[in-house]
C-alpha positions in Angstrom: 4.6 -20.2 28.2 5.2 -23.7 26.8 7.0 -24.1 23.5 9.1 -26.4 21.4 12.6 -24.8 21.4 16.4 -25.3 21.0 19.1 -24.1 23.5 21.8 -25.3 21.1 21.9 -25.7 17.3 23.1 -28.8 15.5 20.6 -31.6 15.8 16.9 -32.4 16.0 17.7 -34.1 19.3 18.3 -30.7 20.8 14.6 -29.8 20.3 12.8 -29.8 23.7 9.3 -29.0 25.0 9.1 -26.9 28.1 8.7 -23.5 29.6 10.3 -20.4 28.0 9.8 -16.7 28.4 6.7 -15.3 26.6 7.6 -12.9 23.8 6.7 -9.2 24.0 5.3 -6.9 21.4 7.5 -4.3 19.8 6.8 -1.6 17.2 4.8 -2.9 14.3 4.1 -6.3 15.9 1.1 -8.4 16.7 0.9 -11.0 19.5 -1.1 -14.2 18.7 -2.4 -16.9 21.0 -1.4 -19.8 18.8 -4.2 -22.3 17.9 -2.0 -24.3 15.5 1.4 -24.0 13.8 2.6 -25.5 10.5 5.7 -27.8 10.3 8.0 -27.1 7.4 11.4 -28.2 6.1 13.1 -25.0 7.4 12.3 -26.2 10.9 14.8 -29.0 10.3 17.4 -26.8 8.8 17.2 -24.2 11.5 17.6 -26.8 14.2 20.6 -28.3 12.4 22.1 -24.9 11.8 21.9 -25.2 8.0 19.4 -22.5 7.2 20.2 -19.1 5.7 18.5 -17.5 8.8 20.6 -18.0 12.0 18.2 -17.4 14.9 19.4 -16.2 18.3 19.3 -18.9 21.1 17.2 -20.1 22.6 15.0 -20.2 19.6 11.5 -21.5 18.8 11.0 -22.9 15.3 7.8 -22.7 13.4 7.2 -20.5 10.4 3.4 -20.7 10.1 1.0 -19.6 12.8 -2.8 -19.5 13.1 -4.7 -18.3 16.1 -6.3 -15.3 17.8 -4.8 -11.8 18.1 -4.4 -10.8 21.8 -2.3 -7.6 21.5 -1.3 -5.1 18.8 1.3 -2.4 18.9 0.1 1.2 18.3 -1.0 2.1 14.7 -2.0 -1.4 13.6 -5.4 -1.1 11.9 -6.0 -4.1 9.6 -6.2 -6.6 12.6 -7.3 -6.1 16.2 -7.5 -8.2 19.4 -10.0 -11.0 19.0 -9.5 -11.4 15.3 -8.8 -14.9 13.9 -5.7 -14.7 11.8 -2.8 -16.5 10.1 0.8 -15.3 9.9 4.1 -16.1 8.4 6.9 -16.1 11.1 9.9 -15.5 8.9 12.4 -16.1 11.8 10.5 -18.8 13.6 8.6 -18.6 16.8 5.4 -20.4 15.8 5.7 -23.6 17.8 4.6 -22.1 21.1 1.6 -21.0 23.0 2.1 -17.4 22.0 3.9 -15.9 19.0 4.8 -12.3 18.1 4.9 -11.5 14.4 5.3 -8.4 12.2 1.8 -7.2 11.7 2.3 -6.4 8.0 2.1 -10.1 7.1 -0.7 -11.1 9.6 -3.8 -11.8 7.7 -7.5 -12.4 8.8 -8.9 -15.8 7.9 -12.4 -16.7 6.9 -14.8 -17.7 9.7 -15.2 -21.2 8.1 -11.4 -21.9 8.1 -10.1 -23.9 11.1 -6.8 -23.0 12.8 -5.4 -26.4 11.7 -6.2 -25.6 8.0 -4.9 -22.0 8.4 -1.7 -23.1 10.0 -0.8 -25.2 6.9 -1.6 -22.4 4.5 0.8 -19.5 4.3 4.1 -21.1 3.6 2.9 -23.9 1.3 0.3 -21.9 -0.7 2.2 -18.6 -0.5 5.4 -20.2 -1.8 3.6 -22.0 -4.6 1.8 -18.9 -5.8 4.8 -16.7 -5.5 6.9 -19.3 -7.4 4.5 -20.1 -10.2 2.9 -16.7 -10.7 5.6 -14.1 -9.8 8.8 -16.0 -10.5 7.7 -18.6 -13.0 5.2 -16.6 -15.0 3.1 -19.7 -15.5 0.4 -19.2 -18.2 -2.9 -20.9 -18.8 -2.4 -23.9 -21.1 1.2 -24.5 -20.2 2.5 -27.7 -18.8 3.8 -27.7 -15.2 5.8 -30.5 -13.6 5.7 -30.6 -9.8 8.5 -32.6 -8.2 8.0 -33.8 -4.6 4.3 -33.5 -5.4 3.2 -35.5 -2.3 4.6 -33.0 0.2 2.8 -30.0 1.6 4.3 -27.4 -0.7 4.1 -29.8 -3.6 0.4 -30.4 -3.1 -0.1 -26.7 -2.9 1.8 -26.2 -6.2 -0.5 -28.8 -7.9 -3.5 -26.8 -6.8 -2.1 -23.4 -7.6 -1.0 -24.7 -11.0 -4.5 -25.7 -11.8 -5.8 -22.4 -10.4 -3.6 -20.6 -12.9 -4.9 -22.8 -15.8 -1.9 -25.1 -16.4 -1.8 -28.8 -17.2 -0.1 -30.4 -14.1 2.1 -33.5 -14.1 2.8 -34.6 -10.5 6.0 -36.5 -9.7 6.5 -38.3 -6.4 8.1 -41.3 -4.8 5.1 -43.5 -3.8 1.6 -44.5 -4.9 0.1 -42.8 -1.8 1.8 -39.5 -2.6 0.7 -39.6 -6.2 -2.9 -40.4 -5.0 -2.8 -37.3 -2.8 -1.6 -35.2 -5.8 -4.4 -36.6 -8.0 -6.9 -35.8 -5.4 -5.6 -32.2 -5.5 -6.2 -32.0 -9.3 -3.0 -33.3 -11.0 -3.7 -34.4 -14.5 -1.0 -37.0 -14.7 1.4 -38.7 -12.3 4.9 -40.1 -12.4 6.4 -42.4 -9.8 10.1 -41.5 -10.1 11.1 -44.5 -7.9 9.7 -46.8 -10.5 9.7 -44.9 -13.8 12.3 -42.9 -15.6 11.2 -39.3 -15.1 12.6 -37.9 -18.3 11.2 -40.6 -20.5 7.8 -40.5 -18.9 7.5 -36.7 -19.0 8.6 -36.5 -22.6 6.1 -39.2 -23.4 3.3 -37.2 -21.7 4.3 -34.0 -23.5 4.8 -35.5 -27.0 8.5 -35.2 -26.6 8.4 -31.4 -26.2 9.1 -31.3 -22.4 7.6 -29.1 -19.7 7.2 -25.3 -19.7 7.7 -24.9 -15.9 9.2 -27.3 -13.3 8.6 -26.7 -9.6 11.4 -28.3 -7.7 11.6 -28.4 -3.9 13.6 -31.6 -3.9 17.0 -30.9 -5.6 19.6 -33.5 -6.0 19.2 -36.0 -8.8 15.6 -35.0 -9.3 16.8 -31.5 -10.4 19.2 -33.2 -12.9 16.3 -35.3 -14.2 14.3 -32.1 -14.5 16.9 -30.5 -16.7 16.6 -33.4 -19.0 12.8 -32.9 -19.4 12.5 -29.1 -19.5 11.2 -27.8 -22.8 12.4 -25.1 -25.1 12.5 -21.7 -23.2 11.2 -23.4 -20.1 11.6 -22.2 -16.5 13.0 -24.4 -13.6 12.0 -23.0 -10.2 14.4 -23.8 -7.4 12.4 -24.0 -4.2 14.7 -26.0 -1.9 16.7 -29.1 -1.4 14.6 -31.6 0.6 16.8 -34.5 -0.8 19.7 -33.0 1.1 21.7 -32.6 -2.0 22.4 -29.2 -3.7 22.6 -29.9 -7.5 24.8 -28.4 -10.1 24.0 -27.6 -13.7 26.1 -27.3 -16.8 25.7 -23.9 -18.4 25.7 -25.5 -21.9 22.4 -27.2 -21.0 20.8 -23.8 -20.2 22.1 -22.5 -23.6 21.0 -25.4 -25.8 17.4 -25.3 -24.6 17.3 -21.5 -24.0 15.7 -22.2 -20.5 16.1 -20.4 -17.3 16.7 -21.5 -13.6 15.0 -19.2 -11.1 15.5 -19.0 -7.4 12.4 -18.8 -5.1 12.9 -17.5 -1.6 9.4 -16.6 -0.4 10.5 -15.8 3.1 13.0 -13.1 2.2 10.6 -11.6 -0.4 8.0 -11.4 2.4 10.4 -9.7 4.7 11.3 -7.1 2.0 7.7 -6.7 0.7 5.3 -7.7 3.4 2.3 -5.8 1.9 2.8 -7.8 -1.3 2.7 -11.1 0.7 -0.4 -10.1 2.7 -2.2 -9.3 -0.6 -1.0 -12.6 -2.1 -2.3 -14.5 0.9 -5.6 -12.6 0.8 -6.0 -13.5 -2.8 -5.4 -17.2 -2.0 -7.8 -17.2 0.9 -10.5 -15.7 -1.3 -9.9 -18.5 -3.8 -10.3 -21.0 -0.9 -13.6 -19.3 0.1 -14.8 -19.7 -3.5 -14.0 -23.4 -3.4 -11.1 -23.1 -6.0 -8.6 -24.5 -3.5 -9.3 -27.7 -1.7 -7.1 -28.2 1.3 -6.1 -31.8 2.2 -6.6 -32.5 5.9 -3.2 -32.0 7.7 -1.8 -34.7 10.0 -1.7 -33.2 13.5 0.6 -33.7 16.4 0.4 -32.0 19.8 2.9 -29.3 20.5 4.4 -31.5 23.2 5.2 -34.1 20.5 6.5 -31.5 18.1 10.0 -33.0 17.8 8.5 -36.3 16.6 6.6 -34.4 14.0 9.6 -32.6 12.7 11.6 -35.9 12.7 8.9 -37.6 10.6 9.2 -34.8 8.1 13.0 -35.1 8.0 12.6 -38.9 7.4 10.3 -38.2 4.5 7.5 -40.3 6.2 4.9 -37.6 5.6 2.2 -37.3 2.9 0.8 -33.7 2.8 1.0 -31.3 5.7 2.0 -31.6 9.3 0.5 -29.2 11.9 1.1 -28.9 15.7 -1.8 -28.1 18.0 -1.9 -26.6 21.5 
């Protein structure tokens, strides 16, 4: 089959498009003919050897898959050949013509949902819901600050925050990214390249600060978030798209009585796949009811997948990137 893959870890330059052995189905697996696959920040980290998961070589990146089931191992009952599905490929494998995934987190998609939309769904929306609902305990009426709100997971967090009944403040680095967040339902926007994040957020919250901060960026943005978290707030550490892993003084945690909480949706899904499938099913039902409005992903062909991943690494992306066959 054709795929985007790495023979050697260390650089995005090592990603190549070509023929590679087609994967085979093992116990508990489902094989999918890939219609589209989502591009995510871990694709970059895996290729550079900086991710917590170290795949065997040669490896195919790609955590999100949407397509048609072509084969199931014995005992799989919730999906069958011919079904349209999405899946979360915890250890990569999605940027290819065929992908084999654990069946426990392969989920049927509505007939009206395209493979392109479905491929941008599980990581972004699954992470956002897992973070805000399960780890952050976001309540209706609370104020949520979303950092990196113009990216795929940030836009998902804006929508999930509204779904859970929160007031959402979106923070991003450009007018275009804030416009995308506003289109997804954000109540307020802060351009942290032009405004002081702490001062503006405190102004928007009558000096009380935010209840929950969703942070996939890290670096100085995390430090700014510490300055505008409210009393007994929760900062959710999603990732470090800035490339900088921040540090925090414990006395700041003590003075405001706030908590910092790690969010690793992938590992949680590997440990509790049935929980993840139920979560994705709940989110897909919300989409069918019109409660989630997906922004149209930008698409690249699989053959041009390296350029797509590089665009994400260079922070030239508004919203979601998806590769198509």
